C-alpha positions as CSV (number, residue, x, y, z in Angstrom):
1,M,0.0,0.0,0.0
2,A,2.8,2.4,0.9
3,S,4.1,2.4,-2.7
4,E,0.7,3.9,-3.8
5,Q,0.8,6.6,-1.2
6,V,2.6,9.8,-0.8
7,R,5.5,9.9,1.8
8,I,5.4,12.5,4.5
9,T,8.6,13.7,6.1
10,V,8.5,13.8,9.9
11,F,10.4,16.6,11.4
12,D,10.6,16.0,15.2
13,T,11.2,19.2,17.2
14,T,10.7,17.7,20.7
15,L,14.3,18.6,21.6
16,R,13.9,22.2,20.5
17,D,10.3,23.5,20.5
18,G,9.2,20.8,22.8
19,E,11.9,21.6,25.3
20,Q,10.6,25.2,25.5
21,S,7.5,23.8,27.3
22,P,7.6,24.9,30.9
23,G,9.1,22.2,33.1
24,C,10.5,20.2,30.1
25,S,14.0,21.5,29.8
26,M,16.7,18.8,29.4
27,N,20.4,18.6,30.0
28,H,23.1,17.4,27.6
29,Q,22.8,13.7,28.4
30,E,19.0,13.7,28.5
31,K,18.8,15.3,25.1
32,L,21.2,12.8,23.7
33,R,19.3,9.9,25.2
34,L,16.0,11.2,23.8
35,A,17.6,11.8,20.4
36,Q,18.6,8.2,20.2
37,Q,15.0,7.2,21.0
38,I,13.7,9.5,18.3
39,D,16.2,8.0,15.9
40,R,14.8,4.5,16.7
41,L,11.3,5.9,16.2
42,G,12.3,6.7,12.6
43,A,12.0,10.5,12.4
44,D,13.4,11.9,9.2
45,V,14.6,15.1,10.8
46,I,15.6,15.8,14.4
47,E,15.7,19.4,15.4
48,A,18.3,19.1,18.1
49,G,18.1,22.6,19.6
50,F,18.8,26.3,19.4
51,P,22.7,26.5,19.5
52,I,22.9,30.2,20.2
53,A,20.5,29.9,23.2
54,S,23.2,28.6,25.7
55,E,26.5,26.8,25.9
56,G,24.6,23.7,27.1
57,D,22.3,23.7,24.1
58,F,25.2,24.2,21.7
59,E,27.1,21.2,23.2
60,A,24.0,19.1,23.1
61,V,23.4,19.8,19.4
62,K,27.0,19.2,18.7
63,A,27.0,15.8,20.4
64,I,23.7,14.7,18.7
65,A,25.1,15.7,15.3
66,A,28.2,13.6,16.0
67,V,26.4,10.5,17.3
68,I,23.1,10.3,15.4
69,R,24.0,9.6,11.8
70,R,20.9,8.4,10.0
71,P,18.4,11.3,10.1
72,I,18.9,15.0,9.2
73,I,20.0,17.0,12.2
74,A,18.7,20.5,12.3
75,G,19.7,23.5,14.4
76,L,17.6,26.6,14.8
77,A,18.9,30.1,14.1
78,R,17.4,33.6,14.0
79,A,17.9,35.5,10.7
80,C,21.2,37.0,11.7
81,R,24.9,36.1,11.0
82,L,25.9,35.3,14.6
83,D,23.1,32.8,15.1
84,I,23.7,31.1,11.8
85,E,27.5,30.8,12.4
86,R,26.8,29.3,15.8
87,A,24.3,26.8,14.4
88,W,26.7,25.7,11.7
89,E,29.5,25.3,14.3
90,A,27.3,22.9,16.2
91,L,26.1,21.1,13.1
92,K,29.2,20.8,10.8
93,D,30.1,17.3,11.9
94,A,26.6,15.9,11.2
95,A,26.2,13.4,8.4
96,R,23.2,15.3,7.2
97,P,23.1,18.9,8.6
98,R,20.3,21.5,8.2
99,I,20.3,25.1,9.2
100,H,16.7,26.2,10.1
101,V,16.4,30.0,9.8
102,F,13.4,31.9,11.1
103,L,12.2,35.5,10.9
104,A,8.8,37.0,11.9
105,T,6.7,38.4,9.1
106,S,3.4,39.4,10.6
107,D,2.8,43.2,11.0
108,I,2.3,42.9,14.7
109,H,5.7,41.2,15.1
110,L,7.4,43.6,12.8
111,K,6.0,46.6,14.5
112,Y,6.2,45.7,18.2
113,K,8.9,43.0,18.4
114,L,11.4,43.6,15.7
115,R,10.6,47.2,15.0
116,I,11.4,46.9,11.3
117,T,9.5,47.6,8.1
118,R,8.3,45.0,5.6
119,E,11.1,46.1,3.2
120,E,13.7,45.5,5.9
121,C,12.2,42.2,6.8
122,L,12.4,41.1,3.1
123,A,16.0,42.1,2.8
124,Q,17.0,40.4,6.1
125,A,15.3,37.2,5.1
126,R,17.1,37.1,1.8
127,E,20.5,37.9,3.2
128,S,20.3,35.4,6.1
129,V,19.2,32.5,3.9
130,A,22.0,33.3,1.4
131,F,24.5,33.3,4.2
132,A,23.2,30.0,5.6
133,K,23.3,28.5,2.1
134,S,27.0,29.4,1.8
135,L,27.7,27.2,4.8
136,C,25.1,24.3,4.4
137,D,23.4,22.9,1.4
138,D,20.2,22.1,3.3
139,V,18.5,25.3,4.5
140,E,15.0,25.6,5.9
141,F,13.2,28.9,6.3
142,S,10.3,29.7,8.6
143,P,8.3,33.0,8.5
144,E,7.3,33.2,12.1
145,D,3.6,34.0,12.7
146,A,2.8,33.1,9.1
147,T,-0.9,32.6,9.7
148,R,-1.3,36.2,10.9
149,T,0.9,37.6,8.0
150,D,-0.6,39.3,5.0
151,P,-0.7,36.5,2.4
152,E,0.7,38.8,-0.4
153,F,3.7,39.8,1.7
154,L,4.2,36.2,2.9
155,C,4.5,35.0,-0.6
156,Q,7.0,37.8,-1.4
157,V,9.2,36.7,1.5
158,L,8.9,33.0,0.6
159,E,9.8,33.7,-3.1
160,A,12.8,35.7,-2.0
161,V,14.3,33.0,0.2
162,V,13.7,30.3,-2.5
163,E,15.7,32.4,-4.9
164,T,18.6,32.6,-2.4
165,G,18.7,28.9,-1.6
166,A,16.0,27.7,0.9
167,T,15.1,24.1,0.1
168,T,12.3,23.8,2.7
169,L,9.6,26.4,3.5
170,N,8.0,25.8,6.8
171,I,4.7,27.6,7.5
172,P,4.2,28.0,11.2
173,D,1.0,28.7,13.0
174,T,3.1,30.2,15.8
175,V,0.2,31.1,18.1
176,G,-2.3,28.4,17.2
177,Y,-4.6,30.9,15.6
178,T,-5.7,29.3,12.4
179,V,-8.4,26.6,11.7
180,P,-8.1,23.7,9.3
181,A,-10.0,25.1,6.2
182,E,-8.1,28.4,6.5
183,F,-4.7,26.8,6.9
184,G,-5.2,24.3,4.1
185,G,-6.2,27.3,1.9
186,L,-3.0,29.1,2.9
187,I,-0.8,26.1,1.9
188,A,-2.7,25.8,-1.4
189,T,-2.2,29.5,-2.1
190,I,1.5,29.3,-1.5
191,R,1.9,26.3,-3.7
192,R,-0.1,28.0,-6.5
193,R,1.5,31.4,-6.4
194,L,5.2,30.7,-5.8
195,R,7.5,30.5,-8.8
196,G,10.0,27.6,-8.6
197,I,8.1,25.7,-6.0
198,G,8.5,22.3,-7.8
199,N,11.7,21.3,-6.0
200,I,10.8,22.9,-2.7
201,T,9.3,21.0,0.3
202,I,6.4,22.8,2.0
203,S,6.2,22.1,5.8
204,A,3.6,22.7,8.4
205,H,4.3,23.6,12.1
206,C,1.1,24.0,14.1
207,H,0.6,25.0,17.8
208,N,-2.3,23.8,19.8
209,D,-3.7,27.0,21.5
210,L,-7.2,26.3,20.1
211,G,-6.8,22.5,20.3
212,M,-6.5,22.1,16.5
213,A,-2.8,21.6,15.9
214,V,-3.2,18.0,14.6
215,A,-6.3,18.9,12.6
216,N,-4.5,21.9,11.0
217,T,-1.5,19.7,10.2
218,M,-3.7,17.1,8.5
219,A,-5.4,19.9,6.5
220,A,-1.9,21.2,5.4
221,I,-1.0,17.7,4.2
222,D,-4.2,17.4,2.2
223,A,-3.3,20.8,0.6
224,G,0.2,19.7,-0.4
225,A,2.5,20.0,2.6
226,R,5.0,17.2,2.6
227,Q,6.8,17.7,5.9
228,V,5.2,17.9,9.3
229,E,6.8,19.5,12.3
230,C,5.7,17.9,15.5
231,T,6.7,16.7,19.0
232,I,6.3,13.6,21.1
233,N,3.3,13.9,23.4
234,G,2.5,17.2,21.7
235,I,4.7,19.2,24.2
236,G,5.8,22.7,23.3
237,E,5.3,26.4,24.0
238,R,2.0,27.2,25.8
239,A,-0.6,24.6,24.8
240,G,2.0,22.6,22.9
241,N,2.6,21.4,19.3
242,A,0.9,18.9,17.0
243,A,1.5,15.5,18.5
244,L,3.7,13.2,16.4
245,E,1.9,10.0,17.5
246,E,-1.5,11.4,16.6
247,I,-0.5,12.6,13.1
248,V,1.1,9.2,12.3
249,M,-1.8,7.1,13.6
250,A,-4.4,9.3,11.8
251,M,-2.7,8.3,8.5
252,R,-2.5,4.6,9.5
253,V,-6.0,4.2,10.8
254,R,-7.7,6.3,8.0
255,P,-5.7,5.6,4.8
256,D,-9.0,6.0,2.9
257,R,-9.1,9.6,4.0
258,Y,-5.4,10.3,4.3
259,P,-3.5,8.4,1.6
260,Y,-0.1,9.2,3.0
261,Y,2.6,7.3,5.0
262,T,5.6,8.0,7.1
263,A,8.8,6.1,8.1
264,I,7.8,6.1,11.8
265,A,7.9,2.7,13.5
266,G,4.6,2.8,15.3
267,E,5.6,0.1,17.7
268,H,8.1,2.5,19.3
269,L,5.6,5.3,19.9
270,F,4.7,4.3,23.4
271,A,8.3,3.8,24.4
272,A,9.2,7.3,23.1
273,S,6.3,8.8,25.0
274,Q,7.3,7.1,28.2
275,T,11.0,8.0,27.8
276,L,10.1,11.7,27.4
277,S,7.8,11.6,30.4
278,E,10.5,9.9,32.5
279,I,13.2,12.5,31.4
280,T,11.1,15.6,32.0
281,G,9.1,14.4,35.0
282,V,6.0,15.6,33.2
283,P,3.3,12.8,33.1
284,V,1.3,12.0,30.0
285,Q,-2.4,13.0,30.6
286,P,-4.4,9.8,31.1
287,N,-6.8,10.5,28.3
288,K,-4.1,11.5,25.8
289,A,-4.8,10.0,22.4
290,V,-2.7,7.0,21.3
291,T,-0.2,7.0,24.3
292,G,-2.2,8.0,27.3
293,R,-2.8,5.2,29.9
294,N,-6.5,5.3,29.2
295,A,-6.2,5.1,25.4
296,F,-6.8,1.4,25.5
297,A,-8.5,1.1,28.9
298,H,-12.2,0.2,29.2
299,E,-14.4,0.4,32.3
300,A,-18.0,0.6,30.9
301,G,-19.5,-2.9,31.0
302,I,-20.9,-2.7,27.4
303,H,-17.5,-1.7,26.2
304,Q,-15.7,-4.4,28.1
305,D,-18.1,-7.0,26.9
306,G,-17.6,-5.9,23.3
307,V,-13.8,-5.8,23.6
308,L,-13.6,-9.2,25.1
309,K,-15.6,-10.6,22.2
310,N,-13.8,-8.6,19.5
311,P,-11.4,-5.7,20.3
312,L,-12.4,-3.9,17.1
313,T,-15.8,-3.2,18.6
314,Y,-14.3,-0.4,20.7
315,E,-10.7,0.0,19.5
316,I,-9.8,1.5,16.2
317,M,-6.1,0.5,16.5
318,T,-4.4,-2.3,18.3
319,P,-2.4,-1.5,21.4
320,Q,0.5,-3.4,19.9
321,S,0.5,-1.1,16.8
322,V,1.8,1.7,19.0
323,G,3.9,-0.4,21.4
324,V,1.4,-0.6,24.2
325,P,1.6,-4.2,25.7
326,D,-2.2,-4.8,25.7
327,S,-5.6,-3.4,26.4
328,K,-6.6,-2.9,30.0
329,L,-10.0,-3.6,31.3
330,V,-10.5,-1.4,34.4
331,L,-12.7,-3.0,37.0
332,G,-15.0,-0.3,38.4
333,K,-18.7,0.2,39.1
334,H,-19.4,0.4,35.3
335,S,-17.8,-3.0,34.6
336,G,-19.9,-5.9,33.4
337,R,-19.9,-9.5,34.6
338,H,-18.0,-10.7,31.5
339,A,-15.0,-8.6,32.4
340,L,-15.2,-9.7,36.0
341,A,-15.3,-13.4,35.0
342,I,-12.2,-13.0,32.8
343,R,-10.3,-11.3,35.6
344,C,-11.2,-14.0,38.0
345,E,-9.9,-16.6,35.5
346,Q,-6.7,-14.7,35.2
347,L,-6.3,-14.8,39.0
348,G,-6.9,-18.6,38.9
349,Y,-10.6,-18.9,39.7
350,Q,-13.6,-19.8,37.6
351,F,-17.2,-20.0,38.8
352,D,-20.5,-21.3,37.5
353,R,-23.2,-18.8,36.8
354,R,-24.8,-18.8,40.2
355,A,-21.5,-18.2,42.0
356,L,-20.5,-15.5,39.6
357,D,-23.8,-13.7,40.1
358,D,-23.1,-13.7,43.8
359,I,-19.6,-12.3,43.4
360,Y,-20.8,-9.7,40.9
361,R,-23.4,-8.2,43.2
362,R,-20.8,-7.9,46.0
363,F,-18.2,-6.5,43.5
364,V,-20.6,-3.7,42.3
365,R,-21.2,-2.6,45.9
366,L,-17.4,-2.6,46.6
367,A,-16.7,-0.7,43.4
368,D,-19.2,2.0,44.4
369,K,-17.1,2.7,47.4
370,I,-13.5,2.5,46.1
371,K,-13.8,3.4,42.4
372,H,-11.3,0.9,41.0
373,V,-11.2,-2.6,42.2
374,E,-7.6,-3.9,42.2
375,D,-6.5,-7.6,42.2
376,H,-6.0,-7.8,45.9
377,H,-9.5,-6.4,46.5
378,L,-11.0,-9.0,44.2
379,L,-9.1,-11.8,45.8
380,E,-10.4,-10.8,49.2
381,L,-13.9,-10.6,47.9
382,I,-13.6,-14.1,46.3
383,R,-12.3,-15.6,49.6
384,D,-15.0,-13.9,51.7
385,T,-17.8,-14.8,49.3
386,H,-16.9,-18.4,48.4
387,K,-14.8,-20.1,51.0
388,P,-13.7,-23.6,49.8
389,A,-15.2,-25.3,52.7
390,T,-18.7,-24.0,52.1
391,S,-18.9,-23.1,48.4
392,A,-21.0,-25.4,46.1
393,T,-18.7,-24.3,43.3
394,P,-15.1,-25.5,43.3
395,L,-12.4,-22.9,43.3
396,F,-9.6,-23.7,40.9
397,E,-6.0,-23.7,42.0
398,P,-4.0,-20.6,41.2
399,L,-2.6,-20.4,37.7
400,R,0.8,-22.0,37.0
401,S,4.0,-20.1,37.5
402,A,4.9,-17.1,35.4
403,V,7.5,-19.1,33.5
404,A,5.1,-21.8,32.6
405,A,2.4,-19.4,31.7
406,T,4.8,-17.5,29.4
407,A,5.7,-20.7,27.6
408,A,2.1,-21.6,27.1
409,A,1.3,-18.1,25.9
410,S,3.9,-18.4,23.1
411,A,2.2,-21.5,21.7
412,P,-0.4,-21.2,19.0
413,S,-3.9,-20.7,20.4
414,N,-7.4,-19.9,19.2
415,E,-7.5,-17.3,22.1
416,S,-4.5,-15.3,20.9
417,H,-6.8,-12.4,19.9
418,R,-8.1,-11.9,23.4
419,P,-6.9,-8.8,25.3
420,F,-6.3,-10.9,28.4
421,P,-4.8,-14.4,28.6
422,M,-7.4,-17.0,29.5
423,A,-7.1,-19.6,32.2
424,Q,-6.5,-23.2,31.3
425,E,-9.5,-25.0,29.8
426,T,-9.3,-27.7,32.5
427,N,-9.7,-27.5,36.2
428,A,-7.2,-28.7,38.8
429,F,-8.4,-32.2,38.3
430,G,-8.1,-32.2,34.5
431,V,-11.9,-31.9,33.9
432,P,-12.5,-29.8,30.7
433,L,-14.3,-26.5,31.2
434,P,-16.5,-24.6,28.8
435,V,-15.0,-21.5,27.1
436,A,-16.9,-18.3,27.4
437,A,-16.6,-17.5,23.7
438,D,-18.5,-20.7,22.9
439,H,-21.6,-19.8,24.8
440,H,-24.7,-19.7,22.6
441,H,-26.1,-16.4,21.4
442,D,-28.7,-16.0,24.2
443,Q,-26.0,-16.3,26.8
444,Q,-23.8,-13.6,25.0
445,Q,-26.8,-11.3,24.7
446,E,-27.4,-11.7,28.5
447,D,-23.8,-10.9,29.2
448,Y,-24.1,-7.8,27.1
449,L,-27.2,-6.6,29.0
450,W,-25.4,-7.1,32.3
451,G,-23.1,-4.3,31.3
452,V,-25.7,-1.7,30.9
């Protein structure tokens, strides 16, 4: 399928724009460690930092450029000679260096921040890109606050930097102001109006101030952008950047709508997310798409029942496709009897219908009090409800050792699609047991209704 699709370049700016997020600064060794993880992830470009910002950032960019050899390594520079020289000094040992030059172009930035005219801005953009090109073949230019820049003037600036050597034009929504239809229209306008655009890569860099960074990025791709600038977990200035993992999985889950692909190894997304969280000490929000701890967790009984029968009923991607070990059924007051039965089997117990009904009623009362029922709570409930000496339903022995269970799990099985490993199909005395999936239709329907 990939051969029929359009390839999108992934420009990861976690180490630069992402690090500017409050509380997310990293030291030299931490940046190098994360860069290695981003390399394993398969990013095409790693923006390693802003070399002029500090001696520490300079050294980190220099070290990453020397060690990470597969992807392009980029360094950010303002549109001035000193910044560009410093960026090149940090990048010159890279196998594939890129100087990323930026200059604000919106009237509000020109008037209040830079205090220069449009004509001065145009000249500065042209001169800085020409100087960067004299040092490095690969030059990217970003007109800061592009989405609040007069489109006519924006196109003038972009045309000028293309003439002086820019090979990538990045269009940043610096303050997260635009919306998808508008941003897609801007990208289309740039592609239509610029001369010599054929060999130039158009890039999108979106911020999330209105919660639309990923949507805006996807609109830009549809309009012809072929590079996306993004960060792991969507970290970045203020409300953050477009999240790398969400962009990648949107293409993979909906190729009918987005016929594009990237070189990202999806199975490393969760590891990259966790590595970043560990380094910065900033946790991933539980309901974060793709990599949050609740992304594959189910508590509602109807959902649990559906997932146990076929995960596709409530999961549009598999946990394994993004590196999450497995789905998680959270046992709480909304859980159904089907999920409770599976968890009991995992803990080494299986009950007939009457015994399970008894346990389920007590379980719901407990869940109302403590929100989430953990394994030790469930074991206590089982012991208190059905003591071996008095229960009419035999309790099974605990499951085999972890080593034996692992060996059994690796063997071919008809149950391999289940989110949770099933208990053995015989009891402690070798008597075969019925499998829940084989119950007749009425039984399945009854289980479903129990989850309401």
